[in-house]
N, C-alpha and C positions, 0 to 999 in steps of 0.2 A: 409341355413348355411352360417355364415360369413366366408370371406376368412381368410386363416391363413398362415403366413410365415412359412418356416422350422424352428424348435426349435433353431438352432444356430444363425439364423438372428433375431429372436425374443428376444434372450438373449442380442445380440449385440445392438439392438434397444433400450432395458431397460438401458443398461448401458450409451449410448448416450443421453437418456431422462434425465439422471440424471445430465448433464452439464448444466450451467446457459443459458437461453432463448432458449433451444432447446425443441420444443414441439414434439408430437406424429408423424406428417407428416415430420418434419425436420429429426427426428431420423430415419424414414424410408428411406428417399433418401439418407441420408449419409451412412446407412448402406448398401443399394445397391449399392451406388458408391464405398465403400470399398470393397465389394464383387467382383467388377469387376478388382481389384488390381492384377498384377501378384504376384507370390509366393515371389519374391525377395523383392518387396517393402512391403508386409505383414510381413514378416521376419524382415526387418528393423524397421518397426513400433512396431512391438511386442516387440523387443529388446531394443528400446528407452522407452517403457512404462515399461518394467521389471526391467530396470536399473535407472530409473527417481531419485528414491530416494536415490540411490548410488551416483548419479554424481551430485545432486543438494540439497543443503543445505541452512542452515540459517547463514547469516554473523555475525561472533561471536562478532562485534562491534555495529553495528545498527540494525540488524535483518532483513535486506533486503535478498533477494535470492542470493546465491552465489553458485559458482562451488565449489564441494567438492575436486577437484583435485588441488585447488590452496592453498593459506597460510590461508584460513580461512575467508578472508575479501572480500567482494563484490568488483566489480570494481570501485565503488565510492569512499568508504573508502580507497582502496588501491591506488588512483588517487593522485600523488605528486601536481597536479596543483589546486586541490580543496582548498577551504577556510576552514580549520579546525576549524576556530574561531566562524563559524556560524551552528546552528544546526537547522533542520527544523523537526518538530515533526510530524508523521502522523499516522493514526490509524493502516493501513494494507498495506503490501510490494506492492501491485499493485498501490496504489495511489503515490508511487515514480516515477513510469512511466509517470504517468499524469503529474506531475510538471516538471519532466526532459523534457516533449515535448514543454515546453513553452519556455525553452532556459534562463529563466530570473534567475533561481538559480544556484549558484556555491558552496554552501557549503557542509556539509554532512547531514545525516539524521538519524532519531531515531524512529523504528516502536514501537508502543505501544502495538500491538496485540489486538487491539479494543478500545473501549470506556466505559465511566461508565454508564450502562444501569441495574438498580436495577431489572426492570422487566424481563430481559433477564439473570438475575442471575449474571451479570458483575460488579463487584466492584473494588474500586481502587486498592485493594491487588492483584487483578488478571492482572493488567496491568504491563508492563516492566517500572515500574517508578522507582524503585529501581537501575536498571541498567542505567537509564538516569542521577541519581543523582552520580552514581558512576562516570560516565562520566565527570560530571561537577567538580567533586573533583579532577580528574586526569589530566585533559586537559582545558588549557585556552580557555574559550567560552566567547565570547561578546554580543551573542545574539541568543535567542532561538525564533524560528518561530512556533506557535502553529497553524499549518494547518490542522486543523480539521473539519469536514463536519459542514456545518452552520445549522444543526438541534438542536432539544432540547438537546439530549444526547451529541453531539459534543460540543456545547457550553457550558454544564454544566462541561464537562470534561475539557475544557480550562481554564474555571473560576477556577476550583480545581487546576489544574497545576500551573495557574499563581500564586495563593496564596501559594502553598506547596514550589514553587521554588524562593520565594522572598528572603530567607535567603543568596541565592548564589551570591546575586549583580550583576545578569546578566539583560540586556534588554530582556524583554519578548514582542513580537509582535505577531500580528496575520494578516492574508491576508485582504486586503480591502473588503468593502462589495460588490464586483462586483459579487461574488458567489450567486446564487438564494438561498433565504432562504428555509430551510428545506430539501435540495438537499444532495445528497451524492457525495463527492469530487471525487471519482472514476470516476464519468459519466461527468465531468466537461471538456469543450473544451480548447485547448491549449491557445487560444488568451484570454479566460477568466481569466484562471490561471496567465497567464503572467502578465495582468494589475492588478489582485488583489496581486499578489507576489511583484511587483514593488512599488505599493502604500500601502505597509502595515503599520498598524499603532500598538502604544503601546497598551498593554492590558488595561492600565488605562487611555486612551485617548478615548474621545467620539466624537471628530470632526476632528480636521487637521489630514491629512495623513502625514506620515514620509517614505520618500524615502531613500534607502539604501545609 
């Protein structure tokens, strides 16, 4: 007969297995470690999970994660020292952390909420493009960096956006080709991002890189 954990531990393991990169063995080790916590630590963790959606929301300007207790803006949009004339467009909010870790970008962000991927049922109308256009209409922007993943869907989305945003008379660039082809920007290291961002090129250029 196969060994079985108590039902409550099995339920916790199933929840943990739903996290990215967590397999059965890792879920077991994590659940058993959590079981060793004292009541105070378990209560604090439980309260953090219970109120997570109450305390964390989406930035009303860029779509990044933000404290609900603030003014609705993330710490980047709310910073007086950021360059508001440069927007870096990313697919998802976690990619902002990757770019910030490079220390090279000092502008603001805009989260698309995905990329154009017809096979996944994701089309242009499903992305936060209208809110991006609204920002361009309301705020003087001199450059948009399309920092999308260098795979087929990411590049197709970048080309679509480049064409759609042409009427706004804003410089449209992309990170240099230091990023591995076909990869997800979320998993790029800080050094690679720094080089790619610092040597970004215009979308209509095929050769020379353009430094900021």
